[in-house]
TORKOLLO-54869 format. One record per residue (C-alpha): x, y, z; residue in one letter. Coordinates in Angstrom, 2 decimals. Layout:
BEGIN
x: X; y: Y; z: Z; rest: A
...
END
This chain:
BEGIN
x: -107.13; y: 10.80; z: -170.43; rest: M
x: -103.77; y: 11.03; z: -171.92; rest: Q
x: -100.94; y: 12.95; z: -170.21; rest: I
x: -98.67; y: 14.40; z: -172.86; rest: G
x: -95.37; y: 16.47; z: -173.32; rest: C
x: -94.55; y: 19.19; z: -176.02; rest: H
x: -91.42; y: 17.96; z: -178.06; rest: G
x: -89.71; y: 21.35; z: -177.51; rest: S
x: -88.99; y: 20.24; z: -173.90; rest: V
x: -86.23; y: 18.08; z: -175.42; rest: F
x: -85.23; y: 19.62; z: -178.66; rest: T
x: -85.27; y: 22.57; z: -180.94; rest: G
x: -85.09; y: 20.63; z: -184.14; rest: S
x: -87.98; y: 18.86; z: -185.70; rest: F
x: -86.57; y: 17.25; z: -188.69; rest: D
x: -86.81; y: 13.44; z: -188.62; rest: T
x: -83.94; y: 12.96; z: -186.35; rest: E
x: -84.89; y: 15.67; z: -183.97; rest: G
x: -88.34; y: 14.43; z: -183.80; rest: T
x: -87.28; y: 10.81; z: -183.06; rest: R
x: -85.20; y: 12.16; z: -180.29; rest: L
x: -88.10; y: 13.93; z: -178.92; rest: A
x: -90.31; y: 10.73; z: -179.19; rest: V
x: -87.63; y: 8.64; z: -177.22; rest: E
x: -87.35; y: 11.12; z: -174.47; rest: R
x: -90.97; y: 11.71; z: -173.92; rest: T
x: -91.61; y: 8.08; z: -173.57; rest: A
x: -88.71; y: 7.62; z: -171.29; rest: A
x: -90.27; y: 10.50; z: -169.17; rest: A
x: -93.40; y: 8.30; z: -168.75; rest: G
x: -95.80; y: 10.27; z: -170.70; rest: F
x: -98.83; y: 8.88; z: -172.71; rest: D
x: -98.56; y: 11.17; z: -175.83; rest: L
x: -96.11; y: 13.51; z: -177.53; rest: I
x: -97.14; y: 16.85; z: -179.14; rest: E
x: -94.94; y: 17.53; z: -182.09; rest: I
x: -94.69; y: 21.20; z: -183.40; rest: P
x: -94.97; y: 21.21; z: -187.24; rest: L
x: -93.09; y: 24.32; z: -187.92; rest: L
x: -92.22; y: 22.83; z: -191.25; rest: D
x: -94.28; y: 19.73; z: -191.94; rest: P
x: -92.11; y: 18.73; z: -194.94; rest: D
x: -88.99; y: 18.01; z: -192.78; rest: L
x: -90.42; y: 14.76; z: -191.40; rest: L
x: -89.93; y: 11.21; z: -192.63; rest: D
x: -93.31; y: 10.20; z: -191.37; rest: T
x: -92.91; y: 6.44; z: -191.91; rest: A
x: -89.89; y: 6.27; z: -189.63; rest: S
x: -91.37; y: 8.51; z: -186.99; rest: V
x: -94.61; y: 6.72; z: -187.00; rest: R
x: -92.74; y: 3.43; z: -186.64; rest: A
x: -90.98; y: 4.73; z: -183.57; rest: L
x: -94.12; y: 6.12; z: -182.07; rest: V
x: -95.94; y: 2.98; z: -182.34; rest: E
x: -92.98; y: 1.04; z: -180.99; rest: E
x: -93.13; y: 3.33; z: -177.92; rest: T
x: -96.86; y: 3.13; z: -177.64; rest: G
x: -97.22; y: 7.00; z: -177.54; rest: L
x: -100.07; y: 8.88; z: -178.84; rest: G
x: -99.53; y: 11.79; z: -181.17; rest: V
x: -100.78; y: 15.35; z: -181.44; rest: T
x: -99.37; y: 18.29; z: -183.50; rest: A
x: -99.31; y: 22.00; z: -183.04; rest: S
x: -98.04; y: 25.09; z: -184.77; rest: L
x: -98.51; y: 28.96; z: -184.79; rest: G
x: -99.05; y: 30.69; z: -188.22; rest: L
x: -96.90; y: 33.56; z: -189.58; rest: S
x: -97.72; y: 36.77; z: -191.33; rest: A
x: -97.49; y: 35.02; z: -194.69; rest: E
x: -100.06; y: 32.41; z: -193.63; rest: T
x: -102.36; y: 34.47; z: -191.40; rest: D
x: -105.93; y: 33.19; z: -191.61; rest: L
x: -107.23; y: 36.57; z: -190.07; rest: S
x: -105.57; y: 38.65; z: -192.93; rest: S
x: -107.96; y: 40.66; z: -195.07; rest: E
x: -105.77; y: 39.45; z: -198.15; rest: D
x: -107.43; y: 36.34; z: -199.61; rest: P
x: -104.17; y: 35.09; z: -201.02; rest: E
x: -102.51; y: 35.16; z: -197.44; rest: V
x: -105.58; y: 33.25; z: -196.19; rest: V
x: -105.26; y: 30.69; z: -198.89; rest: A
x: -101.61; y: 30.31; z: -198.24; rest: A
x: -102.59; y: 29.64; z: -194.39; rest: G
x: -105.16; y: 27.14; z: -195.66; rest: G
x: -102.54; y: 25.26; z: -197.67; rest: R
x: -100.15; y: 25.12; z: -194.80; rest: L
x: -102.80; y: 23.63; z: -192.46; rest: L
x: -104.06; y: 21.17; z: -195.10; rest: G
x: -100.49; y: 19.95; z: -195.33; rest: R
x: -100.21; y: 19.52; z: -191.52; rest: C
x: -103.37; y: 17.39; z: -191.60; rest: L
x: -101.74; y: 15.08; z: -194.38; rest: E
x: -98.68; y: 14.72; z: -192.16; rest: V
x: -100.49; y: 14.08; z: -188.96; rest: L
x: -102.76; y: 11.57; z: -190.59; rest: T
x: -99.41; y: 9.76; z: -191.84; rest: E
x: -98.14; y: 9.92; z: -188.14; rest: L
x: -101.41; y: 8.33; z: -186.95; rest: G
x: -102.23; y: 11.56; z: -184.89; rest: G
x: -105.44; y: 12.63; z: -183.38; rest: T
x: -105.41; y: 16.52; z: -182.84; rest: H
x: -104.19; y: 19.56; z: -184.60; rest: L
x: -103.97; y: 22.49; z: -182.23; rest: V
x: -102.50; y: 26.02; z: -181.60; rest: G
x: -102.61; y: 29.54; z: -183.03; rest: V
x: -103.86; y: 28.17; z: -186.30; rest: I
x: -106.53; y: 30.96; z: -186.68; rest: Y
x: -104.11; y: 33.99; z: -187.03; rest: C
x: -100.39; y: 34.87; z: -186.92; rest: A
x: -98.64; y: 34.02; z: -183.57; rest: M
x: -97.36; y: 37.61; z: -182.98; rest: R
x: -97.99; y: 40.84; z: -181.31; rest: K
x: -100.50; y: 42.77; z: -183.27; rest: Y
x: -100.49; y: 46.54; z: -183.27; rest: L
x: -104.13; y: 46.92; z: -183.77; rest: E
x: -107.54; y: 44.94; z: -183.42; rest: P
x: -108.78; y: 42.32; z: -185.59; rest: A
x: -110.88; y: 43.61; z: -188.36; rest: T
x: -114.35; y: 42.23; z: -188.89; rest: A
x: -113.33; y: 40.97; z: -192.47; rest: L
x: -110.18; y: 39.42; z: -191.17; rest: G
x: -112.04; y: 37.66; z: -188.24; rest: R
x: -114.64; y: 36.36; z: -190.61; rest: Q
x: -111.86; y: 34.91; z: -192.95; rest: H
x: -110.30; y: 33.07; z: -189.91; rest: S
x: -113.57; y: 31.56; z: -188.81; rest: V
x: -114.62; y: 30.53; z: -192.27; rest: D
x: -111.15; y: 28.99; z: -192.99; rest: A
x: -110.98; y: 27.22; z: -189.70; rest: V
x: -114.37; y: 25.83; z: -190.10; rest: G
x: -113.41; y: 24.28; z: -193.41; rest: R
x: -110.28; y: 22.81; z: -191.94; rest: L
x: -112.11; y: 21.38; z: -188.97; rest: A
x: -114.64; y: 19.65; z: -191.48; rest: E
x: -111.71; y: 18.38; z: -193.61; rest: R
x: -110.02; y: 16.92; z: -190.36; rest: A
x: -113.19; y: 15.20; z: -189.21; rest: A
x: -112.95; y: 12.99; z: -192.28; rest: G
x: -109.38; y: 12.00; z: -191.27; rest: L
x: -110.20; y: 11.25; z: -187.76; rest: G
x: -108.36; y: 14.47; z: -186.40; rest: I
x: -109.85; y: 17.01; z: -183.94; rest: R
x: -109.04; y: 20.64; z: -184.41; rest: V
x: -108.36; y: 23.03; z: -181.61; rest: G
x: -107.95; y: 26.82; z: -181.37; rest: V
x: -105.60; y: 27.70; z: -178.51; rest: E
x: -106.35; y: 30.64; z: -176.43; rest: V
x: -103.28; y: 32.78; z: -176.05; rest: V
x: -102.33; y: 36.12; z: -174.49; rest: N
x: -102.77; y: 39.61; z: -176.01; rest: R
x: -99.03; y: 39.56; z: -177.15; rest: Y
x: -99.55; y: 36.42; z: -179.25; rest: E
x: -103.02; y: 37.06; z: -180.72; rest: S
x: -105.69; y: 39.83; z: -181.24; rest: N
x: -108.47; y: 37.39; z: -181.82; rest: L
x: -108.69; y: 34.87; z: -178.77; rest: L
x: -107.44; y: 35.88; z: -175.51; rest: N
x: -110.11; y: 34.48; z: -173.44; rest: T
x: -112.21; y: 31.12; z: -173.05; rest: S
x: -115.38; y: 33.05; z: -173.79; rest: R
x: -114.00; y: 34.47; z: -177.00; rest: Q
x: -112.87; y: 31.02; z: -178.09; rest: A
x: -116.30; y: 29.58; z: -177.30; rest: V
x: -117.95; y: 32.26; z: -179.46; rest: A
x: -115.54; y: 31.74; z: -182.25; rest: Y
x: -116.08; y: 27.85; z: -182.14; rest: V
x: -119.72; y: 28.22; z: -182.17; rest: E
x: -119.67; y: 30.73; z: -185.17; rest: E
x: -117.42; y: 28.23; z: -186.97; rest: A
x: -120.15; y: 25.70; z: -186.66; rest: A
x: -118.27; y: 22.49; z: -186.81; rest: S
x: -118.59; y: 19.75; z: -184.19; rest: D
x: -115.03; y: 18.84; z: -184.94; rest: N
x: -113.69; y: 22.22; z: -183.56; rest: L
x: -112.81; y: 22.57; z: -180.02; rest: C
x: -111.39; y: 25.05; z: -177.53; rest: V
x: -107.71; y: 24.58; z: -176.32; rest: H
x: -106.91; y: 26.22; z: -173.00; rest: L
x: -103.47; y: 26.97; z: -171.68; rest: D
x: -102.71; y: 27.67; z: -168.12; rest: T
x: -99.82; y: 30.04; z: -168.85; rest: Y
x: -101.89; y: 32.15; z: -171.07; rest: H
x: -104.82; y: 31.94; z: -168.76; rest: M
x: -102.84; y: 33.09; z: -165.92; rest: N
x: -102.31; y: 36.29; z: -167.79; rest: I
x: -105.75; y: 37.01; z: -169.29; rest: E
x: -108.43; y: 35.14; z: -167.20; rest: E
x: -110.10; y: 36.32; z: -163.98; rest: P
x: -109.14; y: 32.96; z: -162.46; rest: D
x: -108.26; y: 29.27; z: -163.40; rest: L
x: -111.52; y: 27.82; z: -162.67; rest: F
x: -114.44; y: 29.78; z: -164.51; rest: T
x: -112.89; y: 29.69; z: -167.86; rest: P
x: -112.94; y: 25.83; z: -167.99; rest: V
x: -116.70; y: 25.94; z: -166.81; rest: L
x: -117.25; y: 28.47; z: -169.63; rest: T
x: -115.70; y: 26.16; z: -172.28; rest: A
x: -117.49; y: 23.12; z: -170.93; rest: G
x: -118.03; y: 20.41; z: -173.49; rest: E
x: -116.25; y: 22.67; z: -176.05; rest: R
x: -112.95; y: 22.18; z: -174.26; rest: L
x: -111.01; y: 19.55; z: -176.14; rest: G
x: -107.24; y: 20.13; z: -175.50; rest: Y
x: -105.25; y: 21.46; z: -172.54; rest: V
x: -101.83; y: 22.81; z: -172.20; rest: H
x: -100.18; y: 22.83; z: -168.69; rest: I
x: -97.52; y: 25.51; z: -168.24; rest: G
x: -96.23; y: 27.60; z: -165.37; rest: E
x: -96.27; y: 31.43; z: -165.16; rest: S
x: -92.63; y: 31.75; z: -165.87; rest: H
x: -92.56; y: 28.64; z: -168.16; rest: R
x: -90.35; y: 26.70; z: -165.71; rest: G
x: -91.13; y: 24.05; z: -163.30; rest: Y
x: -94.64; y: 23.41; z: -162.46; rest: L
x: -95.55; y: 24.59; z: -158.92; rest: G
x: -92.80; y: 27.09; z: -158.64; rest: S
x: -94.83; y: 29.97; z: -160.12; rest: G
x: -98.20; y: 31.68; z: -159.78; rest: T
x: -100.53; y: 29.33; z: -161.68; rest: V
x: -103.38; y: 28.09; z: -159.48; rest: D
x: -103.12; y: 24.45; z: -160.59; rest: F
x: -105.40; y: 23.29; z: -157.75; rest: D
x: -108.32; y: 25.35; z: -158.98; rest: A
x: -107.62; y: 24.50; z: -162.72; rest: F
x: -107.59; y: 20.59; z: -161.95; rest: F
x: -110.75; y: 20.86; z: -159.91; rest: R
x: -112.42; y: 22.52; z: -162.69; rest: A
x: -111.41; y: 19.95; z: -165.22; rest: L
x: -112.85; y: 17.36; z: -162.97; rest: A
x: -115.99; y: 19.28; z: -162.50; rest: G
x: -116.66; y: 19.29; z: -166.19; rest: I
x: -115.55; y: 15.69; z: -166.64; rest: G
x: -112.78; y: 16.59; z: -169.08; rest: Y
x: -111.09; y: 13.44; z: -170.50; rest: D
x: -109.02; y: 14.94; z: -173.30; rest: G
x: -105.19; y: 15.24; z: -173.72; rest: P
x: -103.29; y: 17.19; z: -170.99; rest: V
x: -100.07; y: 18.24; z: -172.40; rest: V
x: -96.99; y: 19.76; z: -170.49; rest: F
x: -95.35; y: 22.73; z: -172.34; rest: E
x: -92.19; y: 24.67; z: -171.48; rest: S
x: -89.49; y: 26.58; z: -173.26; rest: F
x: -85.93; y: 27.37; z: -172.79; rest: S
x: -83.67; y: 29.16; z: -175.18; rest: S
x: -81.11; y: 26.64; z: -174.38; rest: A
x: -83.26; y: 23.96; z: -176.00; rest: V
x: -85.82; y: 25.51; z: -178.22; rest: V
x: -85.20; y: 26.75; z: -181.87; rest: H
x: -84.16; y: 30.35; z: -181.92; rest: P
x: -86.95; y: 31.58; z: -184.12; rest: D
x: -89.53; y: 30.05; z: -181.79; rest: L
x: -87.63; y: 31.25; z: -178.65; rest: S
x: -87.55; y: 34.72; z: -179.95; rest: N
x: -91.34; y: 34.79; z: -181.04; rest: T
x: -92.34; y: 33.55; z: -177.39; rest: L
x: -89.86; y: 36.07; z: -175.75; rest: G
x: -87.91; y: 33.29; z: -173.90; rest: I
x: -85.22; y: 36.04; z: -172.60; rest: W
x: -84.07; y: 34.03; z: -169.63; rest: R
x: -83.93; y: 30.28; z: -168.92; rest: N
x: -85.26; y: 28.73; z: -165.81; rest: L
x: -84.20; y: 25.16; z: -166.90; rest: W
x: -81.59; y: 23.38; z: -169.02; rest: S
x: -82.33; y: 19.88; z: -168.42; rest: D
x: -85.42; y: 18.69; z: -170.32; rest: G
x: -85.36; y: 15.17; z: -169.04; rest: D
x: -85.58; y: 16.26; z: -165.42; rest: D
x: -88.11; y: 18.95; z: -166.20; rest: L
x: -90.35; y: 16.43; z: -168.06; rest: A
x: -90.10; y: 13.69; z: -165.42; rest: A
x: -91.09; y: 16.45; z: -162.72; rest: H
x: -93.96; y: 17.58; z: -164.81; rest: A
x: -95.27; y: 14.19; z: -165.49; rest: N
x: -95.34; y: 13.35; z: -161.71; rest: S
x: -96.85; y: 16.75; z: -160.75; rest: Y
x: -99.63; y: 16.52; z: -163.33; rest: I
x: -100.61; y: 12.99; z: -162.27; rest: R
x: -100.32; y: 13.87; z: -158.69; rest: G
x: -102.80; y: 16.74; z: -159.23; rest: Q
x: -105.20; y: 14.38; z: -160.99; rest: L
x: -105.01; y: 11.92; z: -158.19; rest: R
x: -105.51; y: 14.60; z: -155.65; rest: S
x: -108.78; y: 15.64; z: -157.38; rest: V
x: -110.23; y: 12.13; z: -157.81; rest: A
x: -109.76; y: 11.62; z: -154.04; rest: S
x: -112.30; y: 14.42; z: -153.46; rest: I
x: -115.10; y: 11.92; z: -154.40; rest: D
x: -114.07; y: 10.03; z: -151.28; rest: Q
x: -114.96; y: 12.91; z: -148.99; rest: H
END
């Protein structure tokens, strides 16, 4: 299992220099992996970033949320095609970085919708993500659809919905991506959704209910980590947190970061790394009882 950190804990700029800074600070905080948000995949000099990643020994994953112009759940085939091109470019960049997973809200726009998804729009999304996952398989990259709350998607708000979507897309290279921040809003608890996903679970985000320090909010991490142990989960576990003091204004506004619970990303990250590893050690000790 690799314990990782989202790059936005350290910087809001993901050009080459911003990404290099995030890589260095992720490694310094003791993580195994960095998740790089590919808000604009063409900003990176992938060769120099990969060299630094290999020097630090970090694993690499990437994430993004689509916009209205690249929404795979649109009824407009041209918009869907634009989304497919963007995600295809993300796969190319991630391959150049030596990455292993492309995840996030890659199946629709990351925004508040004012109406339910249409049957045609959902089918467009399923078909496009299925094709993406099959292309990614040939590159050694696993694709994950992130379950988010109702204010960021009208397609996948629960683990059960994500499992149905993944099964419909019919690609063994497509997995469910669960996030404790969103689960805490939408799910009945933090245990059963993990069991629901089961072997389909391939990526995890760890975030507190208010996006701040782990353990200072309402997320039931004890139940969540016990559930991960119960299904034998061994994929990436990535800390994610946002502060408008650090995050790019566009992303901060999209996510509704209207108040800051932290300003020191290094301290926040070191605490998160210790907290996650402590939870995993506690769960592992249960076998001794």
